[in-house]
N, C-alpha and C positions, 0 to 999 in steps of 0.2 A: 491629713498626713498622719501616718502611724508613728508610734513612739520609736520604732526601730529606724524609720526613715530620718527622724530628727537626730538620733544618735549617729547615723551614717553621715549626715551632713556635718555634725560637730567633729567627728573623727577625721573627716577629710580636711576641715579647717585647721585642726590641731596638727595634723601631719604636715600640711603645707608650712605652717609656722615653724615647726620643728626642723624641717628641711632648710628653711631660710636661716634659722639661728645656727645650725650646724655648719652651713656653707660659709657663714661669716667668719667662723673660727678658723684658725690655722693650727694644725697639729704641732708645729714647731714654735709656737709662742707668738707668732706674728698676727695675722688676721686683721681684724678691725683695730686692734690695739696698736699695730705697727703703722697704720695709716693716719692715726691721730697724732699730730706732732706736738700739740700744746697740751699741757696738763689741765687746762681749764675745761676742756670739752668732756662731757660725761663724767666729770670727777676724776679724770686721770686714767692712765693706762691700766693700773691695777684694778680700779673699780670697774672698768669696762670688761676686763677678763672675768671678774667676779660676777658681774651682771649676766654675761653670756653663759657662764657655768651654771648659775642658779636658774636662769630661764630654761636651759636645756633640761635640767633635772625636773623642773616644775612641769614643763610641757610633756616630758616622758611619763611622769606620774599621772597627769591628767589623761593622757592617751590610754594608759593601762586601765585606769578607772572607767573611762568611757567604753572601752572594749568589754570589760566585765559587766557593766550595767546594760550594754546593748545585748549581750548574750542572755541576760535574764529577761529582757523585754521581748526577745524573739519568740514568736508563737509558732512558727513553722508553717504559717499559712501560705508563704511564698514558695515553699518547696513542693515538689511533685511527689505524691505518695506512690504512684504507679512506677514500676520498674520499666526502664526502657530496654533492658536486656532480655528479660523473660516475658514472653507474651502470655497473657492469662488464658487465651483461647487454646493453647497447646497443652494445657494440663489435662490429664485423663479424667473423665467424669466419674469413673468407678472408684477412685481413691486408692487403687492398688497400682503399683508401678508395673509397667509392661515388661515382660521377660525379654531379654535380648534374643535376637534370632540366632539359631544354631547354624553355623556355616560348616558344611561338610565339604571336604576337598573333592574335586571332580575325579572320577576314576581315570587312571592313566591309560591311554590307548596306545598300543604299539604303533610305531611308525610304519606306514605302508612302503613296501619296497618295489 
């Protein structure tokens, strides 16, 4: 397994965790903190919000770091070097571009009566 593949798996795991943490939060201040009625669970409502906020920023930072490190480890061996648009066999062998064909208009013939 290449280094790039390992980074790809780690990025996928971090993205999944980040989605879960973001979905637990509620933009209006509810979310997980509103479902916890007692202050004994997870240290209270304020601590839950702080934990979710810190975990979001931590996972986002880890994700950015993994993406940057994976770009450094990418060797390009998975990419195709040949172009799919330009066929190499159509290139002229002489090295000079072919001159465009001159089109002359057909002479106008009078209509037969």
